C-alpha positions in Angstrom: -5.1 -32.8 -13.1 -1.9 -31.1 -14.4 0.8 -29.3 -12.2 1.9 -25.9 -12.9 5.4 -24.5 -11.8 5.3 -21.0 -10.4 8.1 -18.6 -10.1 7.7 -15.9 -7.4 10.4 -13.1 -7.5 10.2 -11.1 -4.9 12.1 -7.4 -4.9 14.4 -6.3 -1.9 12.8 -3.7 0.3 14.1 0.1 -0.8 16.1 1.6 2.2 16.6 5.5 1.8 18.9 7.1 4.6 19.1 10.7 5.0 22.6 11.7 6.0 21.9 14.4 9.3 23.1 18.2 8.3 26.7 18.8 8.2 27.7 20.8 11.7 28.6 24.4 10.5 32.2 25.1 11.0 33.5 28.8 11.4 36.5 30.5 9.5 38.1 32.0 12.8 40.8 29.9 14.9 38.4 30.5 18.1 41.7 31.8 19.9 41.2 35.5 19.7 39.3 36.9 23.3 37.5 40.0 23.2 35.4 42.4 25.2 32.1 40.7 26.3 28.4 42.5 25.5 26.7 41.6 28.6 26.4 43.0 32.3 29.4 41.4 33.5 32.6 43.2 34.7 35.1 40.7 34.5 36.4 39.1 31.1 37.8 35.8 30.5 38.6 32.7 28.2 37.7 29.2 29.1 37.1 25.7 27.4 34.8 22.8 28.2 31.8 21.1 26.3 28.8 23.0 24.6 25.2 21.5 24.1 25.8 22.2 20.0 25.2 19.2 17.7 27.8 17.1 15.6 27.6 15.9 12.3 28.6 12.2 13.0 26.1 9.0 13.3 24.8 7.6 16.4 23.6 4.5 18.1 20.1 4.6 16.8 18.2 2.7 14.3 17.4 5.7 12.4 14.0 4.5 11.4 15.4 2.2 8.7 13.2 -0.3 6.8 14.5 -2.7 8.9 12.0 -1.8 11.6 9.4 -2.9 9.5 8.8 -6.8 8.8 7.0 -7.1 5.7 3.5 -9.7 5.5 4.0 -13.3 5.4 2.1 -15.0 2.9 0.3 -18.1 4.6 -1.2 -19.7 1.7 -0.2 -19.3 -1.9 -2.5 -20.9 -4.6 -1.6 -22.1 -7.5 -1.7 -19.9 -10.5 -4.2 -21.1 -12.9 -3.2 -23.2 -16.2 -4.5 -21.7 -19.2 -3.4 -18.4 -19.9 -3.6 -17.1 -23.7 -0.2 -16.6 -25.2 0.1 -13.2 -25.0 -0.4 -13.6 -21.5 2.7 -15.9 -20.3 4.8 -12.9 -19.5 6.1 -11.4 -16.1 3.1 -10.0 -14.4 3.6 -7.7 -10.9 0.7 -8.3 -8.5 0.6 -5.5 -5.6 -1.8 -6.5 -2.6 -3.0 -3.9 0.0 -3.2 -5.8 3.3 -4.5 -4.3 6.2 -3.2 -4.5 9.8 -5.1 -7.7 10.5 -3.9 -9.5 7.2 -7.0 -9.1 5.2 -6.3 -8.4 1.6 -8.4 -5.2 0.7 -7.4 -4.4 -3.0 -5.3 -6.1 -6.1 -3.5 -4.4 -9.0 -1.9 -6.4 -11.6 0.5 -5.0 -14.1 0.6 -4.8 -16.9 -3.2 -5.8 -16.8 -4.2 -9.3 -18.3 -6.4 -8.4 -21.0 -8.3 -11.6 -21.9 -11.2 -11.3 -19.5 -11.9 -15.0 -19.1 -8.5 -15.7 -18.0 -8.2 -12.7 -15.9 -11.4 -13.3 -14.2 -9.8 -16.8 -13.3 -6.4 -15.1 -12.3 -7.9 -12.6 -10.1 -10.2 -15.2 -8.2 -6.9 -17.1 -7.6 -5.1 -14.1 -6.0 -7.8 -13.1 -3.8 -7.3 -16.4 -2.3 -4.0 -15.4 -1.0 -4.2 -15.5 2.7 -1.3 -13.2 4.7 0.1 -12.7 8.3 0.3 -8.9 9.1 3.1 -7.0 8.6 4.3 -5.5 12.0 6.8 -2.9 13.5 9.9 -3.8 15.4 7.7 -3.9 18.8 5.2 -6.5 17.2 2.2 -3.7 16.1 0.5 -4.8 13.1 0.1 -2.4 10.4 -1.0 -1.9 6.9 1.3 -2.7 4.3 1.6 -2.8 0.4 3.2 -6.0 -1.0 3.8 -7.1 -4.2 5.1 -10.4 -6.3 5.7 -11.4 -9.7 4.1 -14.2 -11.2 4.6 -15.9 -14.7 1.4 -17.4 -15.9 
């Protein structure tokens, strides 16, 4: 039995942050008092904090990508030997994993053209076993996972 070395490159997760909208800033100096238009009979000026929104970041997590912990491969099968020369290149293998850890779909890009090797390769990929992805609070979720293999 021959041994095969498998290199698995895992891409870093993509994190997209949307900054808050900037606060609207007026053009006046804010010191001119004028007559009010309400039903009151007296005028006045005052200071204090209001209920408006600011333009700075707060202490929340912002729903960042770190709130989801991706699936963990529990069983990683050996990539089958015997790939034709034209298939011995980088292939991305994408797995659609349900919240119970079961793989429901597999896609290989670029596709493996040799039908015999493709059948053996896909049978091997179907043997991957995953722990499901989870939210920060431990709730299992559906997840799309990819790896890079070199047959």
